[in-house]
N, C-alpha and C positions, 0 to 999 in steps of 0.2 A: 075448432080452430074457426074465426069469422071471416066473412066474405072478405073483408077487407085484408085481414092477415094473410089469408091465403092468395090473394092479389099481388100484394107486395112478393110474397114468398116466390110466386111464377114470374115475378119480374125479376127478380135477383137472380132466378136459374136464367134468364134468359140472358143478364148482363153477363154471369158468369161463362155462358158458352159463347157469348160477344169477346170477351176477354182471353178466352181459350182459344179461338179463331185466329185473333188478331196476333196473339204471340207465335203461332203456329205459321202464321204467316211470315213473321221476323224472322223464323229458322228458315224459311227458305228463300228468303234475301239475306242472308248473311254464311259467313262461311263457317265450314265445321268446327274450328277452334274458338267459336264463339258461343256454339248450342248450348254447350253444359250450362253458362255462364247464364245464359237466357233462362234455362231451365229453371235453375237455383234461384234466379230473380221471382222467376213464376210463383216458386214453392213459398216463398218468403213474406210477396208483397200481397200474396192474394191468400185467406184462411183456406188450408185443407179439409177443414171440416167443412164447407159448403160446396155442395156437388150436386150435379144433374145427374138422376136418375136413370138409366138406361136398363129397361128388361129388372132385374134383380141387383146390376154392379151400379156401385156410385162413381161417377165419372167426374172427378176433380179436373181443375184446370193444369194440374201437373201431368195426370195419367193422360190427359187428352194431347199435351205437348210432347210428352216421353213418347206416343204414338205418331209425331209427327215428326221426330228426330229419326225414329226407325225408319219412318216411309224415305225421308233423306237418305238414310243411309245404305237402303237395297239398291234406291233408283236413282242415286244422283253419285254414288261413289262406289268404288270397288273395295272399301274396306272392309266388309263383310267376308270378300271371297280371301282377302290378304290374311284376316282374324286366325290365329292357332289358339288352340285351347291350351293352357297349362293347369295343372296340379289343382291350384287353389280355385281356377273355375270349376274343375270337375267337382272339388269338394262341395262349392256351393249348390250346384245342381244336386248332387246326392243328398244334400242337407234338406232342400225341399223336399225331393222325392222321399226321404224318411218321414217327414212330418207328414207328407198325405198318407203314408202308409199306418203311421201312428193314428192318423185322425180317423182313419178309415175304420178303426178298431172301437172308437168310443164317441164317434159324432156323426151328425147326419149328415149323409152325403151331399146334399145341395148346399147347406150351411158352409162344409167345409172345405167345397168348390171355390163358392164364392168368396168366402175368406182368402185361401190361397191365390185366389187368382188376382184378387187384388193386391199381395203381397209380391207376385210376379209384378205388377204393373209399379210398386213401390218400390220396392228393393232389388228386384233380379235385372230388370230392364234399365234400371242406371245404374248398376255395377258393369253390367257387359256396355253401355254405351261410355263409360268410361275405358274400358279397354281397349274399344275398338279407335275411339275418336284420340287420345292422346298418344299421340308416336313419338313425341321428342321433348326436349328440355323447354324450348321456346313456345310449346302450346302448354305444358304444364304450367308455365312461368303467368302466360298471358290468361289463365284458369283463375290463378290466384290473385291477380290484378282486377278481374273481373268480380270475384268472390268479395273483393275488399272493396269495390265499386256499389256493389248490391248492399251490402253489409253497412256500410257509414249511415245512410240515411235512417235505416232501420235502428241503429244502435241510437241515434240522435232522440228519434220518436220513443224509442225505449226509455231512455234517462228522461225526457220530459213526462214521460209516465210515471215512472220511478219517484221524480219531484214533486207532481201533483196529482197523482193520480188518476188524472185525466187519462183515459186511454181514446183516442179520436176514433177507432174503428172499434169499439166494444161492443156496441150498440148489432153488429152484426150477429154475436154470438146468439142472438134470438131466432136465426135462421140455420142453425146446427145442424147437419144430417142427422143425428141422433136424437133430435128432439131440441125442442126453446131451452137456452138457457141463458140465465141473468146475466150480466157482468158485476162480477164481484169484485168490489176494493178492498184489497187484500195489504195488510201492512205488516215490517217489522222491521224492528232496530231503528224506529223514528221515518222510516222509507217506504214507499208505495212497493208491490212486486209487481213488475212491468210484464206483460206478455204480449202485446199490441196483437200482432194476427196470428199468432199461436194458441194450442188449445190451454197450455196453464204455461205459468211463468216459469218454473223448472228447465221445460222445453225449450222457451226463448232463451233462458241463459246458455241452455246446451248447445245450442246452434254456433254461437261464438266462441264456448269453452273450446268446440270440435274442432273449429275451422280456423280460430286465431292461429294455433300454433304454427299448420303449415304454413299459412300466409308468414309467419315471422320468419320463412325460409327466405323472403325474397329480401331480407334485409344483408343476406351473403353475398347477393349478386352484383358483380361490378357494372352491370348495364341499367340499373333502376335507381330513381331517382328516391334516394334513401330519407328524404323528408317528410314525402306525400307515402311513403311507406309506411314509414313509424307513426305517423299520423293514423292510418288506416287501422294497425295494430293496436294503437291506445285505444281506438272508438271500438276494437273489438272488446276488450277488457272492459271500457265502458258499459257494452251492453250485455257482458256476462255480470257483471256488479250488479245492473239494475233488474235481475231477477230476482235479488234477494236471496236466493235457494241456494245450500248445501250443494245439492249435487254439482251445479257448473261451478260451483267454486273449488269444489273438491277437484274434477277433472280440470281445471283452470291451474290449479296449485301444484297439482303434480306434473302438469307439462311443462310449467315453470321450473319446477325445482329440475325437470330433466334437462331442460334446454340450459339450466345455467350450469350442469354440472358437464357440460361440453368441452371446456377448457382442459378436464381432469377423467377424460371419458378413459384412458389408457386404466385408471384404476376401477372401470365397472365391476369388476366379477369382486375385487373386496369390499366395494360400496355395499354389493347385493349380500354377500355372507354377515357383512356387518346387521343392516336389517332384517335377516333371517335370525340372528343371535339375540338382538334388542327384543325382537316380537316372542322368543322360547323363554327371555329371560323374564320378562313381563308375565308369561303364562305359568313360570317354576314359581314365583317369588310374590305373586298377586292371587287375591283371590276372585280376580275377574279375568276374562277371557281379554287379547291383546286387539281384537277390534271392537269389545268395550271401552276400552282406555281410549283408543284413537276414536270414538266416537263422540268422547266428551270435549275434544277441539272443535265441534263443529257449530255452527250457529244455532241449533236445538239440540241439546244433549239427551233430552228425553226423546225428539224422535229419531235419535241416531240409534239408541236403544233399541226401539222397535224395529228398526230396520237390521240390526243385528240380532234380534230374537228370531227372525224370518228363517234363519239360518238352522237354529235350534230347532223349530218347529216342523220345517219340513224334513230334515234329514235325521235328524235323533230323537224327535218325538213322536215317531207315527204320521206325520202328515203325507209322507208319500206309501206308505202301507198298501200292499196292492195294486199300488199304481205306479210300479218302478219301472214297468218297461215300456210304456204307451202313455203316460199319463193321465190327467182328469179329461183330455180332450177342452171344448168350451164350456164345460160344466163348472161350477163354483166348488173349489177344494172344502169350503165351508171351515178353513183354518181359525183358530181363535187365539186371541194372546188377551188376557184378564177378562173373558166372559164376552169379548167384542171382535165382531169380524175383522180378518187379517186382510189388508192391503198389499199384493205382492209388490212391494217398492225393489225388486231387485230382480235384473236381466236373465239373472241365471237360472235363480230360482222359478221366474216365468216361463223359459223354457220346459225348466224338467215338471213344471206343474201339467204345462199343457201337452208336450209331446211326449214326456218323459226321458230316460235315457238316449232312447231311440233318436230324441230330437236334440240334447244337451251335448251328446260325444260327438257328432258331427260338426254342431258348433264352436266346440272346444278345438277339434281338430282344424277348424278353418282358423282360428285364433292362431295354434301354434303355426299353419301353414304361411299367414301373413306375415308374423315375425320374422320367420325363416326368409321370406323374399326381401323385407327390409335386411336383413344381415348381410342375404346375397347382394343387394345393392350397394351396401354400405361397403363392400369387400369391392367391389367392380369399380367404386368412384375414385376417381383418379386425383381430382382438385380439392381444394376445401371448401368449395362454392357448391359442390354436388354433396359433400357428405353432411355440409351443413343442413343443407335441405332436405336429406333424408334422416338426419337426425330430429329436425323439427315437426316433420310427419311422424317420426316413431313418438315424440314425444305425445302429440294427439292422440296418437292410439290408445298407447299406455295411461293418459289420462283418462280416456274414456272407458277403456275395460275395469279401472279401478272403480273410476266413478258408478258403472252399473251394477256393484255390489249394494249402492243405494237406491237407485233409481230404476224403473224398467221403461224402454223408449218405445215412444209411438209418436205420430205424428212427424213432423220434418225432421226429427232428429233420428227416425230410423232410416230414413233415405240418406240423409247424411251418413251416418255409420256406413252405409254399404257404397257409399262413392268413394268415403276414404278408404275402404279394403280395394277397391277400383285402383286408387293412387297407388297401394304398396304394391299391387300386381304387376302395375306398368314402370313402378321404379327401377328396376333392374336393366330394362331396357332401354329407359332415358338416359341411363348414366353409362350406359357400355357401349354406345355408339356414339357417332359425332353429331355435334347438334348443330347439323344443318338442314336447308329447308327442308321439307318432307312432302314428296307430291304423291297423289294418287288419282288414278285416272278416273272419268268421270262420262257419263254415259250421256252425251249432247243431245240425241234423239228423245230423251223423256222430259215430257213437261215443260217446264220453264227455260229448260236448255236447248232445243231445238235450233233458237238463234242465239249465238253465244254473246251475241251485244246486248240481249236482253238482258242479261244478268254480268254487271260490271265485276261482279267479284270471281269469276269463272270464266275461264278461257279455252275449255277442252282439258284442263287439268284442276283438280282440287289443290288450290295452296293453301297450306295452313299459316 
């Protein structure tokens, strides 16, 4: 690297740190109900592939901001002491411990600890932040509104890139933490594939496909301005479209189908039986598997075949032979299709290949526990607005769970997935209690709160 390029990289690291500090200060001067929206804003407006290295750990803006949020949680509120573990929380902790145990058998300890430490910062801490901060329906609705505000300009810039092929921040890819990468203009069906601040277009589209449906839950609430919410949700759809990627489109299509089924939800069991029977009929009367047939309806059927073939390579053609229990760790499984290396574009197979059944089974238990939480919340919901809110969140979760058969999550969508799990974890408590203002005791002797007048948002209690 030339001296000029190195100087530019050092300057960008300084800017990255400055942005992280500025956003962290914003956390200190706002109420807890805004912290998660600020965190998501930092996640999508500044690339997560740009970081500041501290020792062997890369600190992104998001990682610094989430630490600032926890500093506030511990020092300025009593939310941590009020927090109680549920089974979903315990399963997540068990899942990460199983990953460590599996990785210890086949990976260098230093790399394993570094990788999992990053996962804790990017995945586990955001999940528990949601679990601690979101305490009632008003807070959840406020967060959804904040997400719409954050997503709107991102979707507009994404559509601009989709239409023109110009990414205003594409030059930042040359400062990628894993090494300089050039900005490539990719096109499909006469449009360009938008990625903006994301590592790739698929991840860009997934952000909107994952968070758009929960935000649609606002449309069933009597106290919102529906025209503005509708505009925000439409922009979410435009953002997903701008990626021109099958994965986000699949997640969005499944979610939309699930949402439109809401008036007929009493027939859910019958609909599930029909879907299963249709898949069985395809298996019996066709010379192709049902998932191959479904792949023919995607943007790129050839790519869809490749994704479905991963199942067969890993599960039925000896791909996991000798590695079923703990996986391959960080080593390349060296799987091939047609003599070419295989990119594991399936999140479930990715977990299996890296951590074996020791990692995949706890993950599947997390999925089951999350769906159980949504069902529990749905039964507790007494109003149509509550049930609509839960239904829209469930549609997003089912959409991404289906889409993960064709994509592996990384970057911002990985974090969003765990935030969604947090939404599901708090939903029963949200609909089971009166939606009155929740207060948490604040420690006024700490930091900026020594003088109550110094913080207009706080006066001895933490009002959400």
